C-alpha positions, 0 to 999 in steps of 0.5 A: 867175793874175791876178798871173801875167798882170799880171807878163807885161807887166812882164817883156816890157817888161824883155826888150824892152830887151835886146840880141841874145843875143850881146851881152846881159848873161847875168845879166839872164836869170838875174834874170828866171828868179829872178822867175818862180821866186818867183811860180810855183815851180821845175821843173828839167825845164821850165826846161831845156826853155825855156832850150834853146829860148831859146838855139837861137832866139837864134842864128836870123835873123828873117824879113823883114816881106815873108816874115812877110806872105807866110806869114800865112794868108789864110783860116781855115776859112770865115773870110776875112782882114779888111781892114787899117786901110788897107782892104787885104786883108792882114795887118799888121806891128804891131811888130818881127817881129810880124805880125797880122790878123783874120778873119770880121769880127773873129771870130778875131784872130791874132798871130804873133811870129817868136821868132828872134834878139832876140825869143827871150827875150820869147816864151819867158819868157811861155810858160814861165810859162804852162807852170809855172802850176798855176791852172786857173780863177778868178772862180767858174770863169767863166774857165778855163785849160787846157794841152792838146797838140794835133797834138803842140803844147802849147797854153795856153788860156783860156775865158770865160763870156759873162757876163764881158763879154770881147771874146773868149770864148777864146784860145790861145797856143803855139809853132809849129815851135819858133819862132813864138809864136802868139796866137789870140782867138775870139768865140763859141767855146771853145778847141777850136772856135778851134783847129779854126777856125784849122786847123794846116795854115794855119800851114805857111808859117811855117818855120824 
């Protein structure tokens, strides 16, 4: 699993240099797929699912920065949105098509990537790798990986014991509305508690 996680940033770096699907070289996607299959094997059904998602998302128009900020939740359960670096209570645009914020004095961090247009490949490839991965734990089971369907959404989770000394004890990754790549990190809670604290209805502002 460590090798797979190390591979994700490399693949993201490669795909971030690609142009939009209409003008990019289709052979680049085939090269990336080949690298993934070498590491974690091939599964035709999963490959087809994510290939279709990638193609569909590549045709969509991304939301504007203003739309991403407006859609971002202002509160999660009883946790309010923390001030930004400019000391404003608002989420931040931290990269192209990426909005993020923290809640409850950094108890939960959330990033949401609009995977439309040129960002489709960069979102779909990591999710596909997580789906194909069959490793469930490492470090003597102090770090555990899971794939759980929640509210009809396939989520990929990581739970860490306190003695791993990680900043966050849990994280979740999933694709919301077949478009928005959501990353959650939580302190002092497992993935079930993190999902509950997030509240799926809080993402309703993000629509295709």
